[in-house]
N, C-alpha and C positions, 0 to 999 in steps of 0.2 A: 840667370845668375842669382836672382833673388831667391828662387826656390832652392838652389844649391846652398846658398848661405844659411838658410833656415835649416835644411836637412843636415848640414854639417855642424849645426849647433853654434855657429858664430854669434858673437854678441851683437845682436841687431834687434831693432824693434819691429822689423818687417813681419815676423811671425805673429806677434801679438796683435798687430793692426788688422790681421785677417783671421783672428782666432785660430791660427795654425791650420787653416784650410788652404793648402798649397794651390788649389785651383783659382783662388782669388788674388794671387800675387800677379800684379801687372805693372807696367811702367808708372802708372799714376800712383799706386801704393808705394812703390820704391821712391818716387819723387817726394811724396809726402814725408816719408821717413828721412830722406836726405835733407829736406827743408827744415826738419825738426832737429837736425844735428847728428843724425845717425852716420857714423864714419863708414860703416860697411856699405850702406846705401850710396853714399857719396862715391866710394871707390868703384862701385858697380858702374856708375855713370862715367867715371874717368876711364875705366877699362873699355866700355862700349864706345865712348867718344874717340878713344885712340884707334879702335878698330874701324869706325866710320871714317875717321880722319885719314887713315892709310888708304882706304878705298877711294875716298874723294880726291886725295893727292894724286893717285894714279890717273883719275879722270882729268884732273886739271892739267897734268903734264901731257896727256894724250890729246885732249880736245881744246883746252884753254878757255872754258866759259868764264864769264864775269860774275855769274850768280849761281849759287847752288841752293835749290829749294828742297827742303825735307818736309815730308808730310806724315800723317798717321799719328797714332798715340804717342810714340816715342818722341816725336818732334814737339809735342805739346809741352814737354817739360822745360823747354827753353834753354837758358844758359847752363843749366846743370849738364846738359849734353853738348851744347854748342861751344862752350868755352874749351873743353878738351879737344873737340874737333878742330877748332881754329888753331889751337896751340900745335897740334900734330901737323896740320897743313903747313904752318910756318916753319916747322922743323924739317919737313921733308921736301918741300917744293922750293927749288932754288933757280929754276930756269925761266920763271915768269914772276911778275910783281903780285905776290899773293895778297898784299895789302889792298889791292884793288878788287879782290874777289869777296863778294858778300855771301855769307852762309846764313840763310833765313828760314823761318818756318813758313809752310804753305798757308796762305790766308784762307783757303777754303776748307782746311782741316780734313776731316774724314769724309766730307761730302764731295770732294773733288771728282771722284769717279762718277758718281751719280749725276752731278751737274754737267760733266763732260758728255756723258751719254745723252742727257736731255738736250743739250745744245746740238750735238751731232744729229739727233733724231729730228729736231726742229728744222735744221738746215736742209736735211735731206727730204723732208716732207714739203717744205715750202719752195724748194728750188725746181720743182717740176715734176 
């Protein structure tokens, strides 16, 4: 959505931040723009948070977890994304106590997959 905003010529600092190299636009750049007060960048996270919130609300209704852990680069932006997710969940989920559901960033960040494979390998090599 950041690329689309720049291509459409919307008033945003995202393009300037990457010298109009569309290949360099990523969640981190959009978050930096949002944190500097860029309204378009903030709206991108509201829109993405709503979409994530709808998907998570469906999972909550189906499975009922008490914690939702989001990882990857998008999750690293924190409350820019998590606040709209939480708001959407509260609006959409009425059959369970959503105040008891935590939406948090993964503590292992982008290394979770590598660490999981390393742990799995270690367990399989040492178990016999």
